[in-house]
C-alpha positions in Angstrom: 0.0 0.0 0.0 1.4 3.3 -1.0 1.9 6.1 1.6 0.1 8.5 -0.8 -3.2 6.9 0.0 -3.2 8.7 3.3 -2.5 12.1 1.9 -3.8 14.6 -0.6 -2.4 12.6 -3.6 -4.8 9.7 -3.2 -5.8 8.2 -6.6 -9.0 9.6 -8.0 -10.1 6.3 -9.5 -9.7 2.8 -8.2 -12.5 1.0 -10.0 -12.0 -2.5 -8.7 -11.2 -1.7 -5.1 -8.7 -3.6 -2.9 -7.9 -7.3 -3.1 -7.8 -9.5 0.1 -4.0 -9.3 0.1 -4.1 -5.5 -0.2 -6.6 -5.3 2.7 -4.4 -7.4 4.9 -1.3 -5.4 3.9 -3.1 -2.1 4.7 -4.3 -3.4 8.1 -0.8 -4.6 9.0 0.6 -1.1 8.2 -2.1 1.3 9.4 -4.1 -0.8 11.9 -7.8 -1.6 12.4 -10.5 1.0 12.1 -11.1 1.3 15.9 -10.3 3.6 18.7 -7.9 2.8 21.5 -9.5 1.8 24.8 -9.1 4.1 27.8 -6.3 3.0 30.0 -7.7 1.0 32.8 -6.5 1.1 36.3 -7.0 -1.4 39.1 -9.5 -0.7 41.8 -6.8 -0.8 44.4 -4.9 2.0 42.8 -8.0 4.1 42.5 -8.7 3.6 46.2 -5.1 4.5 47.1 -5.3 7.7 45.1 -8.7 8.7 46.6 -7.2 8.4 50.0 -3.9 10.2 49.3 -5.0 13.9 49.6 -4.1 15.7 52.8 -7.7 16.3 54.0 -8.5 12.6 53.8 -5.2 11.7 55.5 -6.0 14.0 58.4 -9.5 12.5 58.7 -7.9 9.0 58.9 -5.4 10.2 61.5 -8.3 11.8 63.4 -10.2 8.5 63.4 -7.2 6.6 64.7 -6.6 9.2 67.4 -10.2 9.1 68.4 -10.1 5.3 68.5 -7.0 5.4 70.6 -8.6 7.9 73.0 -11.7 5.7 73.4 -9.5 2.6 74.0 -7.4 4.3 76.6 -10.4 5.6 78.4 -12.1 2.2 78.0 -15.5 4.0 77.7 -16.8 2.2 74.6 -17.3 5.5 72.8 -16.4 4.7 69.2 -19.0 6.8 67.5 -16.7 9.5 66.3 -14.2 7.0 64.9 -17.0 5.2 63.0 -18.4 8.6 61.7 -15.0 9.8 60.4 -14.3 6.5 58.7 -17.8 6.7 57.0 -16.9 10.2 55.8 -13.7 8.9 54.3 -15.5 6.0 52.6 -18.1 8.4 51.1 -15.5 10.7 49.7 -13.5 7.8 48.3 -16.5 6.4 46.5 -17.2 9.8 44.9 -13.6 10.2 43.8 -13.5 6.7 42.3 -16.7 7.4 40.4 -15.2 10.5 38.8 -12.0 8.6 37.9 -14.1 6.6 35.4 -15.2 9.6 33.4 -12.4 9.6 30.8 -12.9 5.9 30.2 -16.7 6.4 29.8 -16.1 9.2 27.3 -13.8 7.1 25.1 -16.2 4.2 25.3 -18.9 6.5 23.9 -16.6 7.0 20.9 -16.1 3.2 20.7 -19.9 2.8 20.5 -19.6 4.2 17.0 -17.7 1.1 16.0 -20.6 -1.4 16.3 -22.0 -0.8 12.9 -21.4 -1.7 9.3 -20.4 0.1 6.1 -20.3 -0.5 2.4 -17.0 -0.8 0.5 -16.0 -1.8 -3.0 -13.6 -4.7 -3.1 -12.9 -7.1 -6.0 -15.0 -4.9 -8.2 -18.0 -5.7 -6.0 -19.9 -3.6 -3.4 -20.0 -5.5 -0.1 -20.9 -4.7 3.5 -18.2 -5.1 6.2 -18.0 -4.2 9.9 -16.6 -0.7 10.4 -13.6 -2.0 12.2 -12.6 -4.0 9.0 -12.3 -0.9 6.8 -8.7 -0.2 5.9 -6.7 2.7 4.3 -7.2 2.5 0.5 -10.7 1.0 0.6 -13.3 2.5 -1.7 -16.0 3.7 0.7 -19.6 3.8 -0.7 -21.7 6.6 0.8 -25.5 6.6 0.9 -28.1 8.9 2.2 -28.9 8.4 5.9 -25.7 6.5 6.7 -22.9 7.4 9.0 -19.5 7.7 7.5 -17.1 5.0 8.7 -13.7 6.5 8.0 -11.9 9.6 6.7 -11.9 9.6 2.9 -11.0 11.6 -0.2 -14.0 11.9 -2.5 -13.7 10.5 -6.0 -17.4 10.8 -7.0 -20.4 12.7 -5.7 -24.0 13.1 -6.7 -25.9 15.7 -4.8 -23.9 14.7 -1.7 -24.6 16.6 1.5 -22.9 15.7 4.8 -23.9 16.9 8.3 -20.6 17.5 10.2 -21.8 19.0 13.5 -20.1 16.3 15.5 -16.8 17.6 14.2 -17.3 21.2 13.4 -20.2 22.1 15.8 -22.2 23.6 12.9 -25.5 21.9 12.0 -25.8 23.1 8.4 -25.3 20.3 5.9 -22.2 20.8 3.7 -22.4 20.3 0.0 -19.5 18.0 -1.1 -17.7 18.2 -4.4 -14.8 16.0 -5.4 -13.5 18.6 -7.8 -12.9 21.1 -4.9 -9.3 20.4 -3.9 -8.5 21.2 -0.3 -5.4 21.2 1.8 -4.6 20.2 5.4 -4.4 23.9 6.3 -8.1 24.4 5.5 -10.6 24.2 8.3 -12.5 20.9 8.4 -15.7 22.6 7.4 -14.1 24.0 4.2 -12.7 20.7 2.9 -15.4 20.0 0.4 -13.6 17.1 -1.2 -13.2 15.2 2.1 -15.6 13.3 4.4 -14.9 12.3 8.0 -15.7 9.4 10.3 -18.6 10.0 12.6 -20.4 12.5 10.3 -23.6 11.6 8.4 -24.8 11.7 4.8 -28.1 13.6 4.7 -28.6 13.8 0.9 -27.3 12.2 -2.2 -24.6 9.6 -2.6 -20.9 9.3 -3.3 -17.7 7.3 -3.2 -14.3 8.0 -1.6 -11.0 6.4 -1.0 -10.2 5.9 2.7 -7.2 8.0 3.8 -7.2 7.4 7.5 -8.7 4.8 10.0 -9.0 4.4 13.7 -7.0 6.8 15.8 -5.6 8.5 12.7 -9.0 9.8 11.7 -10.1 13.3 12.8 -12.5 11.6 15.2 -9.7 9.4 16.5 -7.4 12.4 17.1 -10.1 13.8 19.3 -10.3 10.5 21.1 -6.6 10.8 21.7 -6.8 14.3 23.0 -9.7 13.3 25.3 -7.7 10.4 26.8 -4.5 12.5 27.3 -6.0 15.7 28.6 -5.7 15.9 32.4 -8.0 17.9 34.5 -6.7 20.6 36.9 -7.6 20.7 40.5 -10.6 22.9 41.2 -10.1 26.1 43.3 -12.1 24.5 46.2 -10.0 21.4 46.2 -6.8 23.5 46.3 -8.2 25.6 49.1 -9.3 22.7 51.2 -6.0 21.0 50.6 -4.2 24.1 51.9 -6.5 24.2 54.9 -5.8 20.5 55.6 -2.0 21.1 55.6 -2.3 24.1 58.0 -4.5 22.1 60.3 -2.1 19.2 60.4 0.7 21.6 61.5 -1.6 23.2 64.1 -2.6 19.8 65.4 0.9 18.6 65.9 2.2 21.9 67.4 -0.8 22.2 69.8 -0.4 18.6 71.0 3.4 19.2 71.7 2.7 22.5 73.5 0.1 20.8 75.7 2.4 17.9 76.5 5.3 20.3 77.2 3.2 22.5 79.5 1.8 19.5 81.3 5.2 18.0 82.0 6.4 21.3 83.3 3.4 21.4 85.6 3.9 17.8 86.8 0.7 16.4 85.2 0.5 12.6 84.8 1.7 11.4 81.4 -1.5 9.4 80.7 -3.7 12.5 81.4 -1.4 14.6 79.1 -1.5 12.1 76.3 -5.3 11.9 76.5 -5.6 15.7 76.5 -3.1 16.0 73.6 -4.8 13.5 71.4 -8.2 15.0 72.2 -6.9 18.4 71.3 -5.5 17.0 68.0 -9.0 15.6 67.2 -10.5 19.0 68.1 -8.2 20.8 65.7 -9.6 18.8 62.7 -13.2 19.8 61.9 -14.5 16.3 61.2 -17.7 17.5 59.7 -16.2 20.0 57.4 -15.8 17.7 54.4 -19.2 16.2 54.7 -20.8 19.6 55.2 -19.0 20.8 52.1 -20.2 17.8 50.2 -23.8 18.4 51.3 -23.5 22.1 50.4 -22.4 21.1 46.9 -25.1 18.5 46.6 -27.8 21.0 47.5 -26.3 23.3 44.9 -26.7 20.5 42.4 -30.4 20.4 43.3 -30.8 24.1 42.8 -29.0 24.0 39.5 -31.1 21.1 38.3 -34.2 23.3 38.9 -32.6 25.8 36.6 -31.9 23.3 33.8 -28.2 22.5 34.7 -27.4 19.0 35.6 -24.1 18.7 37.6 -22.1 15.5 36.9 -19.1 16.5 39.1 -19.7 18.0 42.5 -16.6 20.4 42.7 -17.8 22.0 39.5 -20.7 23.6 41.4 -18.3 25.8 43.3 -15.7 26.2 40.5 -18.4 27.7 38.2 -18.9 30.4 40.8 -15.2 31.3 40.3 -15.4 31.5 36.5 -13.8 34.5 35.0 -14.2 33.5 31.3 -17.2 31.7 29.7 -16.3 30.4 26.3 -19.6 29.6 24.6 -20.5 27.9 21.4 -22.7 29.9 19.1 -25.2 27.6 17.5 -28.0 26.6 19.8 -26.5 28.1 22.9 -26.3 31.8 22.1 -28.6 31.4 19.1 -31.9 29.6 18.6 -30.5 26.9 16.2 -33.4 27.8 14.0 -32.9 29.6 10.7 -35.2 32.6 10.6 -36.1 35.3 8.1 -34.6 38.5 9.5 -35.0 41.0 6.6 -36.7 41.1 3.2 -36.1 43.5 0.4 -39.1 44.0 -1.9 -37.5 45.0 -5.2 -40.8 46.0 -6.8 -41.4 48.7 -4.1 -37.7 49.1 -3.0 -38.7 48.5 0.6 -36.9 46.6 3.3 -39.0 44.9 6.0 -37.8 43.5 9.3 -39.1 40.2 10.7 -41.5 42.2 13.0 -42.9 44.1 10.1 -43.6 40.9 8.1 -46.3 40.1 10.6 -48.4 42.9 9.1 -47.4 42.8 5.4 -46.1 39.9 3.4 -44.3 41.0 0.2 -44.4 38.9 -2.9 -40.8 38.0 -2.7 -41.5 36.1 0.5 -44.7 34.6 -0.7 -43.3 33.2 -3.9 -40.0 32.3 -2.3 -42.0 30.2 0.2 -44.1 28.8 -2.7 -40.9 27.4 -4.3 -40.1 25.0 -1.5 -40.6 21.4 -0.5 -41.6 21.3 3.2 -44.0 19.3 5.2 -45.7 19.7 8.6 -45.4 17.0 11.3 -47.0 17.5 14.7 -47.4 21.3 14.1 -43.7 21.5 13.2 -42.5 22.5 9.7 -39.7 20.2 8.4 -37.4 20.4 5.5 -34.3 22.3 4.5 -33.6 25.0 7.1 -33.7 28.0 4.6 -37.0 26.7 3.2 -38.5 26.2 6.6 -37.5 29.7 7.5 -39.4 31.2 4.6 -42.5 29.2 5.3 -42.4 30.0 9.0 -42.1 33.7 8.0 -45.6 33.5 6.5 -47.0 33.3 10.0 -49.3 30.3 9.7 -48.8 27.0 7.8 -52.3 27.5 6.4 -50.8 30.5 4.4 -48.4 28.1 2.8 -51.1 25.6 2.1 -53.2 28.3 0.5 -50.3 29.3 -1.8 -49.9 25.7 -2.8 -53.6 25.5 -3.6 -53.8 28.7 -5.5 -50.6 28.1 -7.4 -50.4 24.3 -8.0 -46.9 23.0 -8.8 -46.6 21.1 -12.0 -42.9 20.9 -12.5 -39.6 21.3 -10.6 -35.9 21.5 -11.4 -34.3 20.7 -8.0 -31.5 22.5 -6.3 -28.0 21.0 -6.6 -24.5 22.1 -5.8 -23.7 23.0 -9.4 -26.8 25.1 -10.1 -27.1 26.5 -6.6 -30.8 27.4 -7.3 -34.2 25.7 -7.5 -37.0 26.4 -10.0 -40.6 25.4 -9.7 -43.4 25.9 -12.2 -47.0 26.7 -11.1 -50.2 26.8 -13.0 -52.0 30.2 -13.1 -55.1 31.4 -14.8 -53.4 32.6 -18.0 -50.6 30.1 -18.2 -47.7 29.3 -15.9 -45.5 31.0 -13.4 -41.8 29.9 -13.0 -40.3 30.7 -9.6 -36.6 30.5 -9.1 -34.8 31.0 -5.8 -31.1 30.6 -5.0 -27.7 32.1 -4.4 -27.6 35.8 -5.2 -24.4 35.7 -7.4 -25.9 32.9 -9.5 -29.3 34.5 -10.1 -28.1 38.1 -10.6 -27.1 37.7 -14.3 -30.5 36.4 -15.1 -32.2 39.6 -14.1 -32.4 42.9 -16.1 -29.2 44.9 -15.9 -30.9 48.0 -14.6 -31.8 46.1 -11.4 -28.3 45.0 -10.7 -26.9 48.1 -8.9 -29.7 48.3 -6.3 -29.7 44.5 -5.8 -25.9 44.4 -5.3 -26.2 47.3 -2.7 -28.9 45.4 -0.8 -26.9 42.1 -1.0 -23.9 43.9 0.5 -26.0 45.4 3.3 -27.5 42.0 4.1 -24.1 40.4 4.1 -22.7 43.0 6.5 -25.3 41.7 9.0 -24.2 38.1 8.3 -27.5 37.3 6.7 -27.6 34.4 4.2 -29.1 36.0 1.1 -31.6 34.2 -1.1 -32.6 35.9 -4.4 -36.1 35.2 -5.8 -37.2 35.8 -9.4 -40.3 34.9 -11.5 -41.2 34.7 -15.2 -44.7 34.3 -16.6 -45.1 31.7 -19.4 -48.0 31.2 -21.7 -47.1 27.6 -22.3 -44.3 25.1 -21.4 -42.9 22.0 -23.1 -43.4 18.5 -21.7 -39.9 18.6 -20.2 -39.0 22.3 -19.8 -35.3 23.1 -19.5 -33.7 25.7 -17.2 -33.0 27.9 -20.2 -36.7 27.9 -20.9 -37.8 28.6 -17.4 -35.1 31.0 -16.2 -35.1 33.4 -19.1 -36.1 37.1 -18.8 -36.9 36.8 -15.1 -38.2 39.6 -12.9 -36.4 40.2 -9.7 -38.9 40.1 -6.8 -36.2 40.8 -4.2 -33.9 39.3 -1.6 -34.6 37.3 1.6 -32.1 37.6 4.4 -31.9 34.5 6.7 -30.0 33.9 9.9 -29.9 31.8 13.0 -30.9 34.6 15.4 -29.8 35.0 19.0 -31.9 33.7 21.8 -34.1 36.5 23.2 -32.4 36.2 26.6 -28.8 36.0 25.3 -28.0 39.7 25.3 -29.3 40.2 28.9 -27.3 37.1 30.0 -24.1 38.4 28.4 -24.7 41.8 30.1 -25.2 40.1 33.4 -22.0 38.1 33.0 -20.0 41.3 32.2 -21.5 43.0 35.3 -20.3 40.0 37.3 -16.8 40.5 36.1 -16.9 37.6 33.7 -15.6 37.9 30.1 -17.9 36.0 27.7 -16.2 34.8 24.5 -17.5 32.9 21.5 -15.7 29.8 20.1 -17.4 28.4 17.0 -16.9 26.5 13.8 -18.9 29.0 11.9 -17.4 31.7 9.6 -15.9 34.9 11.1 -18.4 37.3 9.6 -21.4 35.3 10.8 -19.9 34.7 14.3 -18.9 38.4 14.6 -22.3 39.7 13.7 -24.1 37.6 16.3 -21.4 38.4 18.9 -21.7 42.1 18.2 -25.5 41.9 18.5 -25.6 40.3 21.9 -22.7 42.2 23.4 -19.9 39.7 23.3 -17.9 41.6 20.7 -17.6 45.1 22.0 -15.5 48.2 21.2 -11.9 47.2 21.0 -12.6 43.5 20.9 -11.3 41.4 18.0 -12.3 38.2 16.1 -9.7 35.5 15.3 -10.1 32.9 12.6 -8.7 29.4 12.9 -6.4 30.1 9.9 -5.0 33.2 11.8 -4.6 31.2 15.0 -2.6 28.5 13.2 0.0 31.1 12.3 0.4 32.3 15.9 2.8 30.7 18.4 1.6 29.9 21.9 3.6 32.9 23.1 1.9 35.3 20.7 -1.5 33.9 21.6 -0.9 34.2 25.3 0.2 37.8 24.8 -2.9 38.9 22.8 -5.6 36.4 24.1 -7.3 39.2 26.1 -8.0 41.1 22.9 -10.1 38.4 21.3 -13.8 37.8 22.0 -14.6 35.6 19.0 -12.8 32.5 17.7 -14.2 31.2 14.4 -13.5 28.2 12.2 -11.4 26.5 14.9 -10.4 22.9 15.3 -10.5 20.7 18.5 -6.8 21.4 19.0 -7.4 25.1 18.6 -10.0 25.0 21.3 -7.6 23.4 23.8 -5.0 26.0 22.9 -7.5 28.8 23.6 -8.6 27.4 26.9 -5.0 26.8 28.0 -4.0 30.3 27.0 -6.8 31.8 29.2 -5.8 29.6 32.1 -2.2 30.7 31.9 -3.4 34.2 32.7 -4.9 32.7 35.9 -8.5 32.7 34.6 -11.0 30.1 35.5 -12.6 29.0 32.2 -16.1 27.6 31.8 -16.6 26.2 28.3 -19.7 24.9 26.4 -19.9 22.4 23.6 -22.0 19.8 22.1 -20.0 17.9 19.5 -17.4 15.2 19.7 -15.0 17.9 18.6 -15.7 19.8 21.8 -14.9 16.9 24.2 -11.2 17.4 24.8 -11.6 21.2 25.4 -14.6 20.5 27.7 -12.3 18.2 29.7 -9.4 20.7 29.7 -11.6 23.6 30.9 -12.0 24.3 34.6 -15.8 23.6 34.0 -16.9 21.8 30.9 -20.5 22.4 30.1 -22.3 20.1 27.5 -25.6 20.6 25.7 -28.3 18.2 26.8 -30.7 18.6 23.9 -28.2 18.6 21.0 -25.1 17.3 22.6 -23.4 14.0 21.8 -22.9 11.3 24.4 -19.1 11.9 24.2 -19.5 15.6 25.0 -21.8 14.9 27.9 -19.4 12.3 29.4 -16.5 14.7 29.1 -18.4 17.6 30.7 -18.9 18.4 34.4 -22.3 20.1 33.8 -25.0 19.4 31.3 -27.5 22.0 30.3 -31.0 20.5 29.7 -32.1 23.6 27.8 -28.9 24.4 25.8 -29.1 28.0 27.0 -26.3 30.5 27.7 -28.5 32.2 30.2 -28.7 29.0 32.3 -24.9 29.2 32.6 -25.1 32.7 34.1 -27.8 31.5 36.6 -25.5 28.6 37.5 -22.6 31.0 38.1 -24.8 32.8 40.6 -25.6 29.5 42.4 -22.0 28.6 42.4 -21.0 31.9 44.0 -23.7 31.4 46.6 -22.3 28.0 47.4 -18.8 29.2 47.8 -20.2 31.8 50.2 -21.8 29.0 52.2 -18.5 27.1 52.3 -16.7 30.1 53.7 -19.5 30.5 56.3 -19.0 26.9 57.2 -15.2 27.4 57.6 -15.9 30.5 59.7 -18.4 28.6 61.9 -16.3 25.5 62.5 -12.8 27.0 62.7 -14.0 29.6 65.2 -15.0 26.9 67.6 -12.1 24.5 66.9 -9.4 27.1 67.2 -11.0 28.4 70.4 -10.8 24.9 71.9 -7.0 25.0 71.4 -6.6 28.5 72.9 -8.8 27.7 75.9 -6.9 24.5 76.8 -3.4 26.1 76.3 -4.4 29.3 78.2 -6.0 27.4 81.1 -2.8 25.3 81.4 -0.7 28.5 81.3 -2.8 29.9 84.1 -2.3 26.8 86.1 -6.0 26.0 86.1 -5.8 22.7 84.1 -7.9 22.1 80.9 -11.6 22.8 81.4 -12.5 20.5 78.5 -11.9 16.8 78.3 -12.0 14.6 75.2 -15.6 13.5 75.3 -16.7 17.1 75.8 -14.6 18.3 72.8 -16.1 15.5 70.7 -19.6 16.5 71.6 -19.0 20.2 70.7 -17.5 19.2 67.3 -20.2 16.7 66.4 -23.3 18.2 67.9 -22.9 21.9 68.9 -21.0 22.5 65.6 -22.2 19.6 63.5 -25.9 20.0 63.6 -26.1 23.8 62.8 -23.2 23.3 60.3 -25.3 20.8 58.3 -28.2 23.2 58.2 -25.9 26.1 57.2 -25.4 24.2 53.9 -29.0 25.1 53.1 -28.5 28.8 53.5 -29.9 30.8 50.5 -28.0 33.6 48.8 -28.8 36.8 50.6 -26.5 39.4 48.9 -26.4 40.3 45.2 -23.3 38.1 44.4 -23.5 38.9 40.7 -22.5 42.5 41.3 -19.1 41.3 42.7 -15.9 40.3 40.9 -15.2 36.6 40.4 -13.3 34.9 43.2 -9.7 34.5 42.2 -8.6 30.8 42.1 -5.4 31.9 43.9 -7.4 33.6 46.7 -7.2 31.9 50.1 -10.4 30.6 51.6 -9.6 33.0 54.5 -9.3 36.1 52.2 -11.5 39.2 52.3 -11.5 39.5 56.1 -12.5 35.9 57.0 -9.2 35.2 58.8 -9.6 38.4 60.8 -13.2 37.5 61.7 -12.1 34.0 62.9 -9.3 35.5 65.0 -11.8 37.9 66.7 -14.3 35.0 67.2 -11.5 32.8 68.8 -10.6 35.7 71.1 -14.2 36.3 72.1 -15.1 32.6 72.5 -11.9 31.9 74.5 -12.3 34.9 76.8 -15.9 34.2 77.7 -15.2 30.5 78.2 -12.1 31.3 80.4 -14.1 33.8 82.3 -16.6 31.1 83.1 -13.9 28.7 84.2 -12.2 31.5 86.2 -15.5 32.3 88.0 -15.7 28.7 89.2 -12.1 28.8 90.4 -12.7 32.1 92.1 -15.7 30.8 94.0 -13.9 27.7 95.1 -15.8 25.3 92.7 -13.5 24.6 89.8 -15.7 21.7 88.7 -18.6 24.1 88.2 -16.3 26.5 86.4 -15.3 23.7 84.0 -19.0 22.9 83.4 -19.8 26.5 82.8 -16.9 26.8 80.3 -18.3 23.9 78.3 -21.8 25.2 78.1 -20.5 28.8 77.3 -18.4 27.5 74.4 -21.2 25.2 73.2 -23.9 27.9 73.2 -21.6 30.6 71.9 -20.7 28.4 68.9 -24.4 27.6 68.3 -25.5 31.2 68.5 -22.6 32.2 66.2 -24.3 30.4 63.3 -26.9 33.2 63.1 -24.3 35.9 63.1 -22.4 34.6 60.1 -25.4 34.3 57.8 -24.9 37.8 56.5 -22.7 40.9 56.8 -25.9 42.7 58.0 -27.7 42.4 61.3 -28.9 38.8 61.9 -32.3 40.3 62.7 -32.6 41.6 59.1 -32.4 38.1 57.6 -35.7 36.2 58.0 -35.3 33.1 60.0 -38.0 31.5 57.8 -35.5 31.6 54.9 -33.7 28.7 56.5 -36.0 27.0 59.0 -33.8 24.0 59.2 -31.0 26.2 60.7 -33.3 27.4 63.5 -34.4 23.8 64.2 -30.9 22.4 64.3 -29.6 25.3 66.5 -32.5 24.7 69.0 -31.8 21.0 69.0 -28.0 21.4 69.5 -28.6 23.9 72.3 -31.2 21.6 74.0 -28.9 18.6 73.8 -26.0 20.7 75.2 -28.1 21.8 78.2 -29.5 18.3 78.7 -26.0 16.9 78.8 -25.3 19.1 81.8 -28.5 18.7 83.8 -29.2 15.0 83.3 -27.6 12.9 86.1 -26.5 10.1 83.8 -24.7 12.4 81.3 -23.3 14.4 84.2 -21.4 11.3 85.2 -20.4 10.2 81.7 -19.1 13.7 80.7 -17.7 14.8 84.1 -20.2 17.7 84.7 -21.6 19.0 88.0 -25.0 20.7 88.6 -25.1 24.5 88.2 -27.2 26.8 90.4 -29.4 29.6 89.0 -26.8 32.3 89.3 -24.3 30.2 87.5 -26.8 29.5 84.7 -27.5 33.2 84.4 -23.8 34.0 84.2 -23.3 31.2 81.6 -26.1 32.4 79.3 -25.0 36.0 79.7 -21.4 35.2 78.7 -22.6 33.1 75.7 -24.4 36.1 74.3 -21.4 38.4 74.4 -19.9 37.5 70.9 -23.2 38.0 69.1 -23.7 41.3 70.9 -20.2 42.4 69.8 -20.9 41.5 66.2 -24.3 43.3 66.1 -22.6 46.5 67.4 -19.8 46.1 64.9 -22.2 45.6 62.0 -24.3 48.6 63.1 -21.2 50.9 63.2 -20.0 49.6 59.8 -23.4 50.1 58.1 -23.6 53.7 59.4 -20.2 54.7 57.9 
């Protein structure tokens, strides 16, 4: 087999096809026509990887420490150990599930292999499995069939191919073997080539196979999909950083406590139990599961807004998006060709689509008359441009009336050579021939005096990226039995021009404006032509003053360094390949941007996987795109993405509130214990008490905090930088103040007991103060405004959990059985009054602080 068969110099005629020996030779050299399987990994390795992140390791250590504590105390309290292990298992299962996503995406591509195709071998057309096709085979193409391999066309007959899976554009492409293309041409412009995974929608043809398997354009995408690694999400990075800091704090605090205890002559067993309990206290055991619940609730909210989340961290990541790279067709536009403007040449009048509702010019009526459409279940079906003309009539009954008043008696169909269609209709005094088609083809057939005005209008329509259809008529007294085009298209009268476009969705412009207001740069990445893409982008606000459009051909000439330098200038990327899309996404990411990208075709899958958040179309998207994406839109709407960004920002806000809530209490436990030991008072909190605070006083309200709705207008803020610490924007300072307040009031309670000669009562008071302070704190962190301005009814679960946690904390102190188990003593009325008063102090401070801040 000659190497040329895989390149542009493939022979134009191979009448007999390959012999069996040539087939085997080609298969040995180029391989089978199948995609590589995704690399599989053992379950053991997947489990090991899922348990290797710092946060999970800390949880495992916390479980071991908790277990050791329980064994040393011999109290049979293994609940915390079991809970932490359960959390680790849940997180591990979710991680392993996500690991299978690349494999699933490649298997979707392999699903294309379980079919058959027709080839010509031994001078006979035969059907073979797709996997048996080899380079050099003569591929026979028929209407309605998928194309099984990449091929150079050697014969076409009205061949149209739908290539949206590769190019992203739904318009069928007219193929012509005489149009010689090069590898530098965009896929959509290679008229003499067909590609695996695309579909024949009209006509027939034959071609010589130039690439099979992973060497096809579809196979290259499969390779990109398998090789492209996904970056860690901002939330994963932040939680990993938090885990590292907590591990250091846990070790240092344990060493400090042991050192202080030894210096004070405390028994080693007591010190060890205190130290390990303190280490457990440092780790907020419920943080990971609360974050997971927060994200899961965000998934539910997004689902109600037509966004299905397939990967939990994507919920928060989308809230950090700084760039939304959107496809054009179907996402920003309606994916429905529509008549936008009509020029009535007889009256020299231009009508917009709104004006057509009141007056239908003849150019539109007769243009619609010369069509072949049908109606199924109230939907008009046929060629997109013809459907657009008929829909512009308003009612299908108008089209039926035209067909009845002007019965069709003959037709010369459209083809790629003529680029026009002519129909003949009976009228009272003879016949009416109606011709519609490409402007440059029909113009010479009209009177010369009409050319100047028609050319001006065509240029005007073209500037607005409208697809221009010219319509002309000629009256005939009689026609022959088989009229020719010369007979029917002579001395035509120009009725006018029809401008057609896939218009923007009504909500796209507002969604783009909202994204810009939120500090997000929307860009368009499309397989369509630059002029069309730019016109739509300009209309909806993506292409503004100073923004530029970049074609795939221009992009190919740029180095990565040049692209990185100028990427911020471009808002439209047109006629781009799958490799181009990955380059574009990477270039934005190099700037530190968080990129959300939409796509629907197989060609989009690698870039969807590379993007920080890949968003696939649910209605028009391929299985491969959906498997590669983190989010699937059920309505294929750009506005849904903007709504999802708002939800994501709200979720990240709730995660920060959870960190504020849990870390304030956990860090206070450390300060209280160390300060009390420095004062010579001894630790007021023992292991079981610390565990109760972490799991009940903090845990119950913390779970409810995940349901907190968005209070502030988060879409008027700038996106959250992926490099920003989770403690940024004053959160660290708030936690420090909370730790000081919590620690002071708890130590005051302990000091009161010591001062009155009842240290056991002081320890009990310190526990209840810290527990109630933490519970009440959950209402303070709901908003930057007064907690009384936020309706409690907005999150009734939070109120219920706070009441339950407070009641359990009080019952723990007053019930005799729990007094013994947790080393509490009864408190008198005055001690309870002091305890409650101290517990209110932090919230009183924050209410005063918020009032002062709001009055500035």
